[in-house]
N, C-alpha and C positions, 0 to 999 in steps of 0.2 A: 290688810288686817281686818278691815270692816267687812270685806267680802267673805273672808274665811270664818269669822265669828258670826256673821249674819246680823250685826247690829252696830251701826255707826256710832251710836251713843256709848257703846261698851268699850270703845277704844280710848285709851288714855296716853298722853305724852308727858314725859318728865324730862326736862332739860337740866343738866347739872355739869359739873366739871369732874373729869376722871381723876384718879389718883395721881397721874402723871401730868395733868394740866389741861389737855385738850377738852373742848366741849363735847359732851356726850348726850345723845337723845335716846331715852328708853321708851319704847312703844309697847304697851301691854293691852290685852283685851281678855275678858273672861265673862262667863255667864254661869249662873246657877240654874237657869231654866232648862229643864230636861229636854224639851222639844228643840230649843235652839242648839243645845249641846249635841243632840243627835244629828241635826242637820249639818252642823259644823264638822262633826266626825265624818259624815258621808262625803263632804267636800274634799276629803283627803283622797278619794278615789278607791276603786275596788282593789287594784294592785297593791297600793300602800296598806289598805286595811288588812288584806290577807297576809302581808308580810308582818305587820304588827301583831296580828293574831298568832302567827307562827313563832314570834319572838317574845311572847308574853313573859316567859320565865326570866329572860334577861332584862326586860324593859319595865317590869312592874315592881314597885316597892311594897313594903309591908303594910302601907296605908291604902293599898289598891289604887295607886296613882301610876298611870302609864306615862312613861317619858319617851319623847322622840324629838328629832330635829328635822326641819325642812330646809331646803336651800332657799335663800332669799329670792333669787331670780325666779324660781318656780312659783313662789307665792305671788310675786308681782305679776307674773304672766297668767295667774289663775289656774295653773296646772301643778299643784303641789307634788313635790318629789321628796322622798326621805333622803336626808343627807347621809353620805357615807364618808366617814372621817371628818376632819375639821379643816380641810383645805380651802373651803369657800365660806362666805358669810351664811349664817344660818338663823332660823327662827326656832326658838325653843317652844315645844308644845307639851302640854300635860293634859291628861284626861283622868278625872277621878271617877272610879266606878263604885257604885253602891252595891253591896252584897248582902242579901237577906237570907234568913234561914228558910228551909223548905226545899231548896234545890242546892246542888253543889255550886261552889264558886265557879268552877269551870263551865257548867251549864249556863250560868247567868252571864258570864263573859262572852261565851259563844253566841248566846241570844242577842246580846247588844251588837256584836259585829254583824250578825245576820240581819238584824233590823236596819243597820246603817247601809248595808249592801242593797237591801230591798229598796231603801229610799233612792239610791243611785239609779236602780233599774226603773223606778217609777218616773224619774225625770229624764 
């Protein structure tokens, strides 16, 4: 998670007991820093970003939050893959997009994905 978010201090662990009794550990990480968020988005990889961009209508809510899941194994290996179905363990991901007046919402979303892909190509 620290690798994906790009900030070890942003990772939080919360241990509790689930409704049915077993111990549960919830690991979460988030950033409001635009540069860190863009780098984190780029770490998803070009194939995943293009798939997310093609599925924006299905994955984005009314608050401009993009919802997706990655397989746990792929995140651990440092090669994130979008999860298909719910057969394996997943990591829930969300990306909040800011939309400003002056350009269409679609133009702004496309520019964000283009910028993330350009970051991938630079590295």
